[in-house]
LUMDOLO-676545 format. One record per residue (C-alpha): residue number from 1; chain; x, z, y. Coordinates in nm, 2 decimals. Each point is the difference from the previous one (the first is absolute). Layout:
# residues N
[site NUM, 'A', [X, Z, Y]]
...
***
This chain:
# residues 353
[site 1, 'A', [-0.17, -1.22, -2.59]]
[site 2, 'A', [-0.25, -0.21, 0.20]]
[site 3, 'A', [-0.08, 0.07, 0.36]]
[site 4, 'A', [-0.34, 0.03, 0.16]]
[site 5, 'A', [0.01, 0.01, 0.37]]
[site 6, 'A', [-0.33, 0.17, 0.03]]
[site 7, 'A', [-0.15, 0.29, -0.19]]
[site 8, 'A', [-0.34, -0.11, -0.15]]
[site 9, 'A', [-0.02, 0.24, -0.29]]
[site 10, 'A', [0.04, 0.34, 0.16]]
[site 11, 'A', [0.31, 0.24, -0.01]]
[site 12, 'A', [0.15, 0.19, -0.30]]
[site 13, 'A', [-0.11, 0.35, -0.01]]
[site 14, 'A', [0.35, 0.12, 0.05]]
[site 15, 'A', [-0.01, -0.20, 0.34]]
[site 16, 'A', [-0.35, 0.12, 0.10]]
[site 17, 'A', [-0.05, 0.14, 0.34]]
[site 18, 'A', [-0.35, 0.17, -0.06]]
[site 19, 'A', [-0.31, 0.00, -0.21]]
[site 20, 'A', [-0.21, -0.32, -0.04]]
[site 21, 'A', [-0.22, 0.12, 0.29]]
[site 22, 'A', [0.29, 0.03, 0.23]]
[site 23, 'A', [0.10, -0.37, -0.08]]
[site 24, 'A', [-0.11, -0.30, 0.22]]
[site 25, 'A', [-0.11, -0.31, -0.19]]
[site 26, 'A', [0.32, -0.21, -0.08]]
[site 27, 'A', [0.06, -0.30, 0.24]]
[site 28, 'A', [-0.02, -0.33, -0.16]]
[site 29, 'A', [0.31, -0.21, -0.03]]
[site 30, 'A', [0.13, -0.12, 0.31]]
[site 31, 'A', [-0.08, -0.36, 0.09]]
[site 32, 'A', [0.30, -0.15, 0.17]]
[site 33, 'A', [-0.10, -0.23, 0.29]]
[site 34, 'A', [0.17, -0.18, 0.28]]
[site 35, 'A', [-0.28, 0.12, 0.23]]
[site 36, 'A', [0.11, 0.37, -0.02]]
[site 37, 'A', [0.29, 0.16, 0.18]]
[site 38, 'A', [0.26, 0.09, -0.27]]
[site 39, 'A', [0.01, 0.36, 0.10]]
[site 40, 'A', [-0.05, 0.27, -0.28]]
[site 41, 'A', [-0.15, 0.33, 0.09]]
[site 42, 'A', [-0.28, 0.25, -0.09]]
[site 43, 'A', [-0.08, 0.35, 0.16]]
[site 44, 'A', [0.10, 0.15, -0.35]]
[site 45, 'A', [0.36, -0.06, 0.09]]
[site 46, 'A', [0.00, 0.33, 0.21]]
[site 47, 'A', [0.11, 0.32, -0.13]]
[site 48, 'A', [-0.24, 0.28, 0.09]]
[site 49, 'A', [0.08, 0.35, -0.14]]
[site 50, 'A', [-0.13, 0.29, 0.19]]
[site 51, 'A', [0.26, -0.05, 0.26]]
[site 52, 'A', [0.28, 0.02, -0.26]]
[site 53, 'A', [0.09, -0.36, 0.11]]
[site 54, 'A', [0.11, 0.13, 0.36]]
[site 55, 'A', [0.30, 0.19, -0.18]]
[site 56, 'A', [0.14, -0.35, -0.07]]
[site 57, 'A', [0.20, -0.22, 0.25]]
[site 58, 'A', [-0.19, -0.30, -0.14]]
[site 59, 'A', [-0.31, -0.10, 0.20]]
[site 60, 'A', [-0.25, 0.01, -0.28]]
[site 61, 'A', [-0.25, -0.20, 0.21]]
[site 62, 'A', [0.26, -0.29, 0.10]]
[site 63, 'A', [-0.19, -0.27, -0.18]]
[site 64, 'A', [-0.35, 0.09, 0.16]]
[site 65, 'A', [0.18, 0.02, 0.33]]
[site 66, 'A', [0.15, -0.34, -0.02]]
[site 67, 'A', [-0.35, -0.13, -0.11]]
[site 68, 'A', [-0.16, 0.15, 0.30]]
[site 69, 'A', [0.26, -0.15, 0.23]]
[site 70, 'A', [-0.03, -0.34, -0.14]]
[site 71, 'A', [-0.38, 0.02, 0.04]]
[site 72, 'A', [0.05, 0.10, 0.37]]
[site 73, 'A', [0.23, -0.30, 0.04]]
[site 74, 'A', [-0.26, -0.24, -0.14]]
[site 75, 'A', [0.19, -0.10, -0.31]]
[site 76, 'A', [-0.25, 0.17, -0.23]]
[site 77, 'A', [-0.39, 0.01, 0.06]]
[site 78, 'A', [-0.14, 0.16, -0.28]]
[site 79, 'A', [0.12, 0.13, -0.34]]
[site 80, 'A', [-0.11, -0.32, -0.16]]
[site 81, 'A', [0.27, -0.18, 0.19]]
[site 82, 'A', [0.27, 0.18, -0.22]]
[site 83, 'A', [0.05, 0.07, -0.38]]
[site 84, 'A', [-0.09, 0.34, -0.14]]
[site 85, 'A', [0.21, 0.07, -0.32]]
[site 86, 'A', [-0.10, 0.20, -0.31]]
[site 87, 'A', [0.18, 0.29, -0.13]]
[site 88, 'A', [0.27, -0.10, -0.23]]
[site 89, 'A', [-0.08, 0.07, -0.37]]
[site 90, 'A', [0.19, 0.19, -0.24]]
[site 91, 'A', [0.05, -0.31, -0.19]]
[site 92, 'A', [0.16, -0.18, 0.28]]
[site 93, 'A', [0.23, 0.29, 0.08]]
[site 94, 'A', [0.12, 0.02, -0.38]]
[site 95, 'A', [0.13, -0.35, 0.05]]
[site 96, 'A', [0.30, 0.17, 0.18]]
[site 97, 'A', [-0.04, 0.37, -0.02]]
[site 98, 'A', [0.09, 0.21, -0.30]]
[site 99, 'A', [-0.27, 0.22, -0.17]]
[site 100, 'A', [0.22, 0.29, 0.06]]
[site 101, 'A', [0.00, -0.06, 0.37]]
[site 102, 'A', [-0.36, -0.05, 0.02]]
[site 103, 'A', [-0.05, 0.33, -0.19]]
[site 104, 'A', [0.24, 0.18, 0.25]]
[site 105, 'A', [-0.26, -0.07, 0.28]]
[site 106, 'A', [-0.25, 0.23, -0.17]]
[site 107, 'A', [0.20, 0.31, 0.12]]
[site 108, 'A', [-0.03, 0.06, 0.37]]
[site 109, 'A', [0.35, 0.14, 0.01]]
[site 110, 'A', [0.14, -0.35, -0.09]]
[site 111, 'A', [-0.23, -0.16, 0.27]]
[site 112, 'A', [0.12, 0.25, 0.25]]
[site 113, 'A', [0.35, -0.09, -0.05]]
[site 114, 'A', [-0.07, -0.37, 0.04]]
[site 115, 'A', [-0.21, 0.06, 0.30]]
[site 116, 'A', [0.23, 0.26, 0.15]]
[site 117, 'A', [-0.30, 0.23, 0.07]]
[site 118, 'A', [0.08, 0.33, -0.16]]
[site 119, 'A', [-0.34, 0.16, 0.03]]
[site 120, 'A', [-0.13, -0.29, -0.23]]
[site 121, 'A', [0.14, 0.19, -0.29]]
[site 122, 'A', [-0.29, 0.27, 0.04]]
[site 123, 'A', [-0.28, -0.27, 0.03]]
[site 124, 'A', [-0.19, -0.08, -0.33]]
[site 125, 'A', [0.11, -0.34, -0.12]]
[site 126, 'A', [-0.35, -0.12, 0.01]]
[site 127, 'A', [0.02, 0.01, 0.38]]
[site 128, 'A', [0.34, -0.13, 0.00]]
[site 129, 'A', [-0.10, -0.31, -0.19]]
[site 130, 'A', [-0.31, -0.04, 0.21]]
[site 131, 'A', [0.13, 0.05, 0.35]]
[site 132, 'A', [0.38, -0.11, -0.03]]
[site 133, 'A', [0.06, -0.22, -0.29]]
[site 134, 'A', [-0.33, -0.19, 0.01]]
[site 135, 'A', [0.08, -0.14, 0.36]]
[site 136, 'A', [0.34, -0.09, -0.14]]
[site 137, 'A', [-0.16, -0.19, -0.29]]
[site 138, 'A', [-0.23, -0.18, 0.25]]
[site 139, 'A', [0.33, -0.10, 0.21]]
[site 140, 'A', [0.17, -0.10, -0.31]]
[site 141, 'A', [-0.29, -0.23, -0.11]]
[site 142, 'A', [0.01, -0.13, 0.37]]
[site 143, 'A', [0.35, -0.11, -0.04]]
[site 144, 'A', [-0.07, -0.19, -0.31]]
[site 145, 'A', [-0.32, -0.16, 0.14]]
[site 146, 'A', [0.20, -0.10, 0.32]]
[site 147, 'A', [0.26, -0.18, -0.21]]
[site 148, 'A', [-0.28, -0.20, -0.17]]
[site 149, 'A', [-0.16, -0.07, 0.33]]
[site 150, 'A', [0.35, -0.13, 0.14]]
[site 151, 'A', [0.03, -0.22, -0.31]]
[site 152, 'A', [-0.35, -0.13, -0.05]]
[site 153, 'A', [-0.17, -0.01, 0.35]]
[site 154, 'A', [0.19, -0.31, 0.11]]
[site 155, 'A', [0.10, 0.18, 0.31]]
[site 156, 'A', [0.34, 0.11, -0.14]]
[site 157, 'A', [0.00, 0.37, 0.12]]
[site 158, 'A', [-0.19, 0.34, -0.03]]
[site 159, 'A', [0.05, 0.35, 0.15]]
[site 160, 'A', [-0.09, 0.32, -0.18]]
[site 161, 'A', [-0.06, 0.28, 0.25]]
[site 162, 'A', [0.16, 0.23, -0.24]]
[site 163, 'A', [0.23, 0.01, -0.31]]
[site 164, 'A', [0.37, -0.07, -0.01]]
[site 165, 'A', [0.08, 0.30, -0.21]]
[site 166, 'A', [0.36, -0.11, -0.05]]
[site 167, 'A', [0.14, 0.32, -0.14]]
[site 168, 'A', [-0.20, 0.03, -0.31]]
[site 169, 'A', [0.11, -0.15, -0.33]]
[site 170, 'A', [-0.15, -0.05, -0.34]]
[site 171, 'A', [0.08, 0.36, -0.10]]
[site 172, 'A', [0.07, 0.19, 0.32]]
[site 173, 'A', [-0.19, 0.05, 0.34]]
[site 174, 'A', [0.14, 0.13, 0.31]]
[site 175, 'A', [0.03, -0.03, 0.38]]
[site 176, 'A', [-0.37, 0.01, 0.05]]
[site 177, 'A', [-0.04, -0.29, -0.26]]
[site 178, 'A', [-0.22, 0.07, -0.31]]
[site 179, 'A', [-0.05, -0.35, -0.13]]
[site 180, 'A', [0.26, -0.30, -0.03]]
[site 181, 'A', [-0.22, -0.25, 0.17]]
[site 182, 'A', [0.29, -0.23, 0.08]]
[site 183, 'A', [0.11, -0.01, -0.36]]
[site 184, 'A', [-0.36, -0.06, -0.08]]
[site 185, 'A', [-0.04, -0.29, 0.23]]
[site 186, 'A', [0.33, -0.16, -0.13]]
[site 187, 'A', [-0.13, 0.03, -0.37]]
[site 188, 'A', [-0.34, -0.13, 0.08]]
[site 189, 'A', [0.15, -0.31, 0.17]]
[site 190, 'A', [0.25, -0.06, -0.28]]
[site 191, 'A', [-0.29, 0.03, -0.27]]
[site 192, 'A', [-0.24, -0.25, 0.14]]
[site 193, 'A', [0.03, -0.38, -0.03]]
[site 194, 'A', [0.05, -0.06, 0.35]]
[site 195, 'A', [0.36, -0.14, 0.02]]
[site 196, 'A', [0.14, 0.32, 0.16]]
[site 197, 'A', [0.36, 0.03, -0.14]]
[site 198, 'A', [0.20, 0.11, 0.30]]
[site 199, 'A', [-0.13, 0.30, 0.19]]
[site 200, 'A', [0.20, 0.11, 0.33]]
[site 201, 'A', [-0.06, 0.38, 0.08]]
[site 202, 'A', [0.08, 0.06, 0.37]]
[site 203, 'A', [0.00, 0.37, 0.05]]
[site 204, 'A', [0.03, 0.10, 0.35]]
[site 205, 'A', [-0.11, 0.37, -0.01]]
[site 206, 'A', [0.27, 0.23, 0.12]]
[site 207, 'A', [0.05, 0.15, -0.35]]
[site 208, 'A', [0.15, -0.18, -0.29]]
[site 209, 'A', [-0.27, -0.13, -0.25]]
[site 210, 'A', [0.15, 0.17, -0.31]]
[site 211, 'A', [-0.32, 0.02, -0.21]]
[site 212, 'A', [-0.06, -0.38, -0.06]]
[site 213, 'A', [0.38, -0.06, 0.01]]
[site 214, 'A', [0.03, 0.22, -0.33]]
[site 215, 'A', [-0.29, -0.19, -0.15]]
[site 216, 'A', [0.13, -0.35, 0.08]]
[site 217, 'A', [0.38, 0.08, -0.06]]
[site 218, 'A', [0.04, -0.29, -0.24]]
[site 219, 'A', [-0.26, -0.24, 0.11]]
[site 220, 'A', [0.18, -0.33, 0.09]]
[site 221, 'A', [-0.34, -0.13, 0.16]]
[site 222, 'A', [0.00, 0.25, 0.28]]
[site 223, 'A', [0.23, 0.02, 0.30]]
[site 224, 'A', [0.01, 0.31, 0.20]]
[site 225, 'A', [0.10, 0.01, 0.38]]
[site 226, 'A', [0.00, 0.37, 0.09]]
[site 227, 'A', [0.08, 0.11, 0.36]]
[site 228, 'A', [0.01, 0.36, 0.03]]
[site 229, 'A', [0.17, 0.32, 0.17]]
[site 230, 'A', [0.25, 0.08, -0.28]]
[site 231, 'A', [0.06, 0.35, 0.13]]
[site 232, 'A', [-0.37, 0.13, -0.10]]
[site 233, 'A', [-0.21, 0.03, -0.32]]
[site 234, 'A', [0.03, -0.11, -0.28]]
[site 235, 'A', [0.36, -0.09, 0.00]]
[site 236, 'A', [-0.06, -0.14, -0.36]]
[site 237, 'A', [0.33, -0.17, -0.10]]
[site 238, 'A', [-0.13, -0.10, -0.32]]
[site 239, 'A', [-0.31, -0.18, 0.13]]
[site 240, 'A', [0.24, -0.17, 0.26]]
[site 241, 'A', [0.16, -0.20, -0.28]]
[site 242, 'A', [-0.35, -0.22, -0.02]]
[site 243, 'A', [0.03, -0.10, 0.38]]
[site 244, 'A', [0.13, -0.36, 0.04]]
[site 245, 'A', [0.04, 0.04, 0.38]]
[site 246, 'A', [0.05, 0.37, 0.13]]
[site 247, 'A', [0.01, 0.05, 0.37]]
[site 248, 'A', [0.10, 0.34, 0.07]]
[site 249, 'A', [-0.08, 0.14, 0.34]]
[site 250, 'A', [0.15, 0.30, 0.18]]
[site 251, 'A', [-0.24, 0.23, 0.17]]
[site 252, 'A', [-0.13, -0.09, 0.35]]
[site 253, 'A', [0.06, -0.37, -0.06]]
[site 254, 'A', [-0.17, -0.18, 0.29]]
[site 255, 'A', [-0.21, -0.33, 0.03]]
[site 256, 'A', [0.30, -0.23, 0.07]]
[site 257, 'A', [0.21, 0.09, -0.31]]
[site 258, 'A', [-0.32, 0.05, -0.22]]
[site 259, 'A', [-0.15, -0.35, 0.08]]
[site 260, 'A', [0.34, -0.19, 0.00]]
[site 261, 'A', [0.06, 0.14, -0.36]]
[site 262, 'A', [-0.35, -0.08, -0.11]]
[site 263, 'A', [0.02, -0.35, 0.13]]
[site 264, 'A', [0.33, -0.08, -0.17]]
[site 265, 'A', [-0.07, 0.19, -0.34]]
[site 266, 'A', [-0.34, -0.15, -0.03]]
[site 267, 'A', [0.10, -0.35, 0.07]]
[site 268, 'A', [0.29, 0.04, -0.27]]
[site 269, 'A', [-0.24, 0.15, -0.24]]
[site 270, 'A', [-0.26, -0.27, 0.03]]
[site 271, 'A', [0.28, -0.28, -0.04]]
[site 272, 'A', [0.16, 0.17, -0.30]]
[site 273, 'A', [-0.31, 0.07, -0.19]]
[site 274, 'A', [-0.28, -0.24, 0.12]]
[site 275, 'A', [-0.29, 0.24, -0.09]]
[site 276, 'A', [-0.35, -0.11, -0.05]]
[site 277, 'A', [-0.14, 0.33, 0.07]]
[site 278, 'A', [0.09, 0.27, 0.26]]
[site 279, 'A', [-0.10, 0.39, -0.02]]
[site 280, 'A', [0.05, 0.13, 0.35]]
[site 281, 'A', [0.04, 0.38, 0.01]]
[site 282, 'A', [-0.06, 0.05, 0.36]]
[site 283, 'A', [0.09, 0.37, 0.06]]
[site 284, 'A', [-0.04, 0.12, 0.37]]
[site 285, 'A', [0.21, 0.31, -0.07]]
[site 286, 'A', [0.27, -0.21, 0.18]]
[site 287, 'A', [-0.17, 0.08, 0.34]]
[site 288, 'A', [0.20, 0.22, 0.24]]
[site 289, 'A', [-0.10, 0.36, -0.01]]
[site 290, 'A', [-0.12, -0.02, -0.38]]
[site 291, 'A', [0.11, 0.32, -0.15]]
[site 292, 'A', [0.09, -0.14, -0.34]]
[site 293, 'A', [0.14, -0.34, 0.08]]
[site 294, 'A', [0.25, 0.10, 0.27]]
[site 295, 'A', [0.04, -0.37, 0.14]]
[site 296, 'A', [-0.07, -0.12, 0.35]]
[site 297, 'A', [-0.22, -0.29, -0.03]]
[site 298, 'A', [-0.25, -0.05, 0.27]]
[site 299, 'A', [-0.36, -0.11, -0.02]]
[site 300, 'A', [0.12, -0.34, 0.12]]
[site 301, 'A', [0.26, -0.01, -0.25]]
[site 302, 'A', [-0.24, 0.06, -0.28]]
[site 303, 'A', [-0.23, -0.27, 0.13]]
[site 304, 'A', [0.30, -0.24, 0.00]]
[site 305, 'A', [0.10, 0.10, -0.33]]
[site 306, 'A', [-0.33, -0.08, -0.15]]
[site 307, 'A', [0.01, -0.34, 0.18]]
[site 308, 'A', [0.33, -0.08, -0.15]]
[site 309, 'A', [-0.14, 0.06, -0.35]]
[site 310, 'A', [-0.33, -0.18, 0.03]]
[site 311, 'A', [0.16, -0.29, 0.18]]
[site 312, 'A', [0.26, -0.05, -0.28]]
[site 313, 'A', [-0.27, 0.00, -0.26]]
[site 314, 'A', [-0.24, -0.23, 0.18]]
[site 315, 'A', [0.29, -0.25, 0.08]]
[site 316, 'A', [0.07, -0.01, -0.38]]
[site 317, 'A', [-0.36, 0.01, -0.11]]
[site 318, 'A', [0.07, 0.31, -0.20]]
[site 319, 'A', [-0.29, 0.24, -0.07]]
[site 320, 'A', [0.05, 0.35, 0.15]]
[site 321, 'A', [-0.16, 0.34, -0.07]]
[site 322, 'A', [0.08, 0.26, 0.26]]
[site 323, 'A', [-0.03, 0.38, -0.11]]
[site 324, 'A', [0.00, 0.28, 0.29]]
[site 325, 'A', [0.24, 0.26, -0.20]]
[site 326, 'A', [0.15, 0.27, 0.21]]
[site 327, 'A', [-0.06, 0.10, 0.37]]
[site 328, 'A', [-0.02, 0.36, 0.12]]
[site 329, 'A', [-0.09, -0.03, 0.36]]
[site 330, 'A', [-0.37, 0.02, 0.11]]
[site 331, 'A', [0.07, -0.31, 0.21]]
[site 332, 'A', [0.08, -0.20, -0.30]]
[site 333, 'A', [-0.34, -0.13, -0.05]]
[site 334, 'A', [-0.02, -0.15, 0.35]]
[site 335, 'A', [0.36, -0.17, -0.05]]
[site 336, 'A', [-0.13, -0.15, -0.32]]
[site 337, 'A', [-0.33, -0.12, 0.14]]
[site 338, 'A', [0.18, -0.13, 0.30]]
[site 339, 'A', [0.23, -0.18, -0.23]]
[site 340, 'A', [-0.28, -0.16, -0.20]]
[site 341, 'A', [-0.17, -0.12, 0.33]]
[site 342, 'A', [0.32, -0.14, 0.12]]
[site 343, 'A', [0.04, -0.19, -0.33]]
[site 344, 'A', [-0.33, -0.15, 0.04]]
[site 345, 'A', [0.05, -0.10, 0.35]]
[site 346, 'A', [0.32, -0.18, -0.09]]
[site 347, 'A', [-0.17, -0.19, -0.27]]
[site 348, 'A', [0.21, 0.16, -0.27]]
[site 349, 'A', [-0.31, 0.11, -0.19]]
[site 350, 'A', [-0.18, -0.32, -0.11]]
[site 351, 'A', [-0.38, 0.03, 0.00]]
[site 352, 'A', [-0.29, -0.23, -0.04]]
[site 353, 'A', [-0.21, 0.00, 0.32]]
***
């Protein structure tokens, strides 16, 4: 299966979000440039569903809130400073997902189980596709575009203000994750003639990344460092077999223990595997007070955590793509924006002035 990073031919009818009159013109393929900030975002990331999104713990507008905060901080001036991804196509999804799984998303009941919003089962699937799954497809396309930017821009990094759906595998969604964007990024990198043979996944979301772990179980070209609260969802012991370095945390782990274990285990993983690409799943559900992560990491701890990962990649000249993954506090967007500003201030995000 060939990967195309941008949708230039429209979307298959089974993935359609509306009539032809409702669709905007497709964006042209993204031109990768060293002159643009390698941040990926578009307003279509946001889920707007007649208020139903408010029933969900996840901030459906998190990407947009981060974008506005980065504009206020002066990192972004206009929308032309960043990259806007296209909606991922059915053809691209089928490079990883099974037809049976894609077909299952045509039933609102199945999507309601994945999104964990029970009232969705009463909503016609047309509206579920348009207002929930389509934003997720844009975010999935954003993850793939961000990986391409990190690889081709010459800057060595990119951040998708969304994505990180690490509970979704080829044939099963769950935990708010309807598409397997991490597996898709891995397969895209492996399929292109770009010399990417060793991919390190650094998963620092508070939850185990069981979706892509099931997909990549027997892939020797991928090394998984997963650092998670082992007493919460998903407790997937089969998927755990794919983890090369599992760092299991107890509830209410604090900054000192967390950062100490991260430094040690990341260093050991880099020495053992010597990756030539890093996928960083940077969940902020590790924050103290997060209702689902149940860890006690401060905003300062998250900022230092991101520093550790980006510095390790920069020192070794390894391209890195950062995905946002989970984070269920409204303050999460500001923490992420502050972290990106801090990375820029400490010269950990190379740019061309």
